[in-house]
Structures are given as C-alpha cells and as structure tokens.
C-alpha positions, 0 to 999 in steps of 0.5 A, a space after each residue: 657594331 657599327 655598320 660601314 658606310 657605303 657610298 651610293 652611286 648618287 653620293 659618288 655623282 654628288 662628289 663629281 658633279 660639285 667640282 664640275 658645276 663650280 667652273 660653270 659661268 652663265 650670269 649672262 644668260 640671265 638676260 634672257 629669262 627663257 634662255 637662263 630658265 632652259 640652261 639653269 634646268 639642264 645644269 641643276 637637274 644634272 642632264 648636262 653633266 650626266 651626258 658629259 660624264 659619258 665621255 672617256 673620263 671619271 667626270 666631265 671637266 669642261 670649264 664653261 662660260 655661257 654668253 649671249 652675243 650677236 653671231 651668225 650660228 645658233 651657237 658657237 663654242 671656242 677654246 683660246 690659247 690653251 686656256 681650260 675655260 671654254 667660251 660658249 656663244 648663244 645667238 642673242 636672236 635665236 635665244 629670242 625665238 627659240 623653243 625651250 626644247 630647241 634652245 635645250 639642243 642647241 645647249 647640249 651640242 655646244 656643252 658637247 663640243 666644249 667637253 670635247 675641246 677640253 679633252 683635247 687640251 688635256 693631252 696637249 692636242 689643241 690647236 689641233 694643227 700640228 698637235 692633234 697627233 698627241 690625241 691618237 692614244 688617249 682619244 682615239 676616236 677623235 684622231 680618227 675623225 681628224 685624220 678622215 676629215 682634215 683634208 676636206 677643210 679649206 685652209 684656216 678653217 677650225 676642226 668644225 667638220 671633223 668634230 660635227 661628224 664626229 658628233 652626228 655619227 656618236 652623240 645624237 643619241 645622247 642629246 635625244 636621251 637629253 632632251 626626253 629628260 629635259 621634257 619630263 623635268 618640265 611636264 612636256 613632251 613631244 613625239 619620238 620622231 621629233 626628238 630624233 629630228 632635233 638632234 640633227 640641228 647644227 649637223 646638217 653639213 655632216 657627211 652623216 646628214 648628207 648620207 641620211 638625206 640621200 637614203 630619206 629624202 621625205 623624212 630628212 625634209 621632215 626633220 629639217 622643216 620641224 627643226 626650223 619650226 622650233 627655231 623660229 617659233 617666238 620664243 618661249 610659250 
C-alpha cells in the first residue's frame, strides 16, 4: 500500500519562498561585489525570508527593488502610489566602507521596513495620513505606534519616527538572530554585545534608544562607537 506523502516544514517553506523570491530585484547591487555578496547570502540562505515570515501572515509579501544610490542615510525604503514594488536604496558611499556584518544589519533593517509598508498597502492604510485608520483591525501594533508618535512628527514628514520606534521595541531581536545566522553561514563570529550593538543601527532617533542611553550611558556609548566603526571600516576585508 502506498504511503501518504507528508509535507515537511522545509517543503512548505519552499512553497512560500519561491513566489517571494521571484519578486526580488537587485541587479544594481552587482555594481558593488561586497554589497551584492551580502545580499545574495541573506536571500539564498533564506535568512531574510525567515525573519520577514515572523510578521503576521503566512509568508512575506513585500516585492523589493534594491538600488545603490548617493543618499544621505545608509539605507532608505519607500513605497510609491500604493505600488506593490517597494524601493530600497543603499547609500553607495556606505557600501564602500561598511563591513559585511554592518551591511547585513542595514539590509535586514530596510527589509523589515519594506514588509511593514506592503502590509499597510495591503489593507489600504497607505499613504498613512489619512488612511492609517484602516490598519487598526489587521495590524493593531502598527496602528498603536502611529497614534503614539504621529503628533511628534514635523509637518510633512513621513512615518519614519513611528516605524523606527516600532522596530526598536519589537524587531531588534529578529535582526540579531539574522546577524548570527549570517555569521554562521560565512564562517565568522562576533561577541554577543557586538550583535546587540548592531541591532541599534539606524535607531538612534527612537524613544527606545533615548531611554537606553539614559539608563546605560557607558554601554550605549560603547554601542554607538562600535556601530560607527563597522560603518566606516573600509568595506570587505
């Protein structure tokens, strides 16, 4: 008698990974071999996929276009006119100076932003003003952070403040796990405090970071110095 076929967790992950992978565009990253290698690792080892899968929903839904551009921040994520394709820009100068672990941190950080933006688009909550109310039922956590922080935003600003506070409070542990997984896949390792420090990268304007600085002035200064060192270490070894 033929035995029934049992779908393993890995098989089900494959079914979810394939459609997500089909809508990841990163051709421009090939202009920088180190940046391209870091992203290819995060994508092909499924580290990025598994981190994004932890959001509400069966699988990541963000369609991402990665670019190298001369921008002021290390990375920037934007959605345009409710388009499902989320554009992520990596600072081309930063790409030349960041260590692989610092670049991996930036990419995971921006990928989380991309997933959040498309979640909002999926429930017609984008642009957030005045549409964020539509996220209240499906994504109450995002709605809560929007309500808490929207009044602190200057006129005409985006929702970066609300999203960065949301990320700082809820997703740093996921980024840390992703960085450890990235190191294992490349045969490298860092100390636990170094992973912890890197998770704060890009979040220095958040309320969580301000509180952390107030409670831990020496440690926060150590973290900040390490983040800066990794961002400006001269690129790939």
